[in-house]
C-alpha positions in Angstrom: 19.7 -9.9 25.1 18.2 -11.2 21.9 14.9 -13.0 22.0 15.3 -16.6 20.9 13.0 -19.5 20.3 13.5 -23.0 21.9 15.8 -24.0 19.2 18.1 -21.1 19.8 17.2 -19.3 16.6 16.4 -15.7 16.5 12.7 -15.1 15.6 13.6 -13.8 12.1 15.6 -16.9 11.4 12.6 -19.2 11.6 9.9 -20.2 9.1 7.6 -18.2 11.3 9.2 -15.0 9.9 9.0 -16.3 6.4 5.3 -17.0 6.9 4.8 -13.6 8.4 6.5 -11.8 5.5 4.6 -14.0 2.9 1.3 -13.3 4.7 2.0 -9.6 4.8 2.7 -9.5 1.1 -0.5 -11.5 0.4 -2.6 -9.2 2.4 -1.0 -6.2 0.7 -1.7 -7.8 -2.7 -5.4 -8.3 -1.8 -5.8 -4.8 -0.4 -4.2 -3.2 -3.4 -6.4 -5.2 -5.8 -9.5 -4.3 -3.8 -8.6 -0.6 -3.6 -7.6 -0.6 -7.3 -10.9 -2.2 -8.3 -12.9 0.3 -6.2 -11.0 3.1 -7.9 -11.5 1.8 -11.4 -15.2 1.1 -10.7 -15.8 4.4 -9.2 -14.1 6.3 -12.0 -16.7 4.9 -14.4 -19.5 6.8 -12.7 -20.7 10.4 -13.2 -19.8 11.7 -9.8 -18.9 15.3 -9.2 -15.7 14.3 -7.3 -14.3 12.9 -10.6 -14.7 16.2 -12.4 -12.7 18.2 -9.8 -9.1 18.9 -10.6 -6.5 17.0 -8.5 -4.4 19.6 -6.6 -1.1 17.8 -7.2 -1.2 16.4 -10.7 -3.5 19.0 -12.3 -5.7 16.4 -14.1 -9.2 15.6 -13.2 -9.7 13.3 -10.2 -11.3 10.8 -12.5 -8.2 10.5 -14.7 -5.9 10.3 -11.6 -8.1 7.8 -9.9 -8.4 5.4 -12.8 -4.6 5.6 -13.5 -3.8 4.9 -9.8 -6.4 2.1 -9.8 -4.7 0.4 -12.8 -1.3 0.8 -11.2 -2.6 -0.7 -8.0 -4.0 -3.8 -9.7 -0.9 -4.1 -11.8 1.3 -4.0 -8.7 -1.0 -6.4 -6.8 -0.5 -8.9 -9.6 3.3 -8.4 -9.4 3.2 -8.9 -5.6 1.5 -12.2 -6.3 3.7 -13.4 -9.1 7.2 -12.2 -8.3 9.3 -14.8 -6.4 11.8 -12.5 -4.8 10.6 -11.4 -1.4 13.0 -8.4 -1.5 11.7 -7.2 -4.9 8.1 -7.6 -3.6 8.9 -5.6 -0.5 10.6 -2.9 -2.5 7.5 -2.6 -4.8 5.3 -2.2 -1.7 7.7 0.3 -0.1 7.8 2.4 -3.3 4.0 2.5 -3.4 3.7 3.4 0.3 6.4 6.1 -0.1 4.5 7.5 -3.2 1.2 7.7 -1.4 2.8 9.2 1.7 4.5 11.9 -0.4 1.2 12.7 -2.2 -0.6 13.1 1.1 2.3 15.2 2.5 2.1 17.5 -0.5 -1.6 18.0 0.0 -1.0 18.8 3.6 1.9 21.2 2.9 0.0 23.0 0.2 -2.9 23.6 2.6 -5.3 22.1 0.2 -8.8 22.4 1.8 -10.0 18.9 0.9 -8.3 15.7 1.8 -7.3 13.0 -0.6 -10.3 11.6 -2.5 -8.5 8.3 -2.6 -11.5 6.1 -3.2 -13.1 8.3 -5.8 -16.8 8.1 -6.3 -17.1 5.1 -4.0 -18.1 7.6 -1.3 -21.3 8.1 -3.3 -22.1 4.3 -3.1 -21.8 4.1 0.7 -22.8 7.4 2.4 -20.9 6.5 5.6 -17.7 6.1 3.7 -17.5 9.9 3.0 -17.0 10.5 6.7 -14.4 7.7 7.2 -12.6 7.7 3.8 -9.5 9.6 5.0 -9.3 7.6 8.2 -9.6 4.3 6.4 -7.1 5.0 3.7 -4.6 6.7 6.2 -4.9 3.7 8.5 -4.2 1.2 5.6 -1.2 3.4 4.6 0.2 3.5 8.1 -0.3 -0.3 8.5 1.6 -1.1 5.4 4.3 1.5 6.1 4.9 0.6 9.7 4.7 -3.2 9.0 7.3 -2.7 6.2 9.6 -1.0 8.6 9.0 -3.7 11.3 9.9 -6.4 8.8 12.7 -4.6 7.0 15.6 -5.0 9.5 15.0 -8.7 10.2 14.6 -9.3 6.5 17.9 -7.7 5.7 19.6 -9.7 8.5 18.1 -12.9 7.1 19.3 -12.1 3.6 22.8 -11.4 5.0 22.9 -14.6 7.0 21.9 -16.5 3.8 24.7 -14.9 1.9 22.5 -12.7 -0.3 20.9 -14.7 -3.0 17.4 -14.3 -4.4 15.5 -14.4 -1.1 
């Protein structure tokens, strides 16, 4: 039996769902901008982490971190400016998939150090070094699982509206 509200509408057919998706995308935009700014700011320091070679891309961590920071801020702006909810969700899904694949490659290749996702920011806050991987993995899981949770209802909503530019 399907869960319905008092008006007989499925939960994803209500403005509540639209607000949920919009809030999710706003949160994602803010988090991306914040992480991007942290990465760019940390890449401007003289930390030893930045001089190490990234195990996947083969460039210095500093180069990779500044590039990813710029991409994150660029995508955060797009998440804020694009009208199409579907396109915004696809942008976020692509980013989550990319980060997940990067982490999987590090794990599969048995690289001894985890992702230095926040760059030299661990030098600014000593406690961050201990929790960096936990924080970034948790954020990645939150966005990935939230996306999957919202995907099916979003596709049903689009289908019920006859496609369009939702």
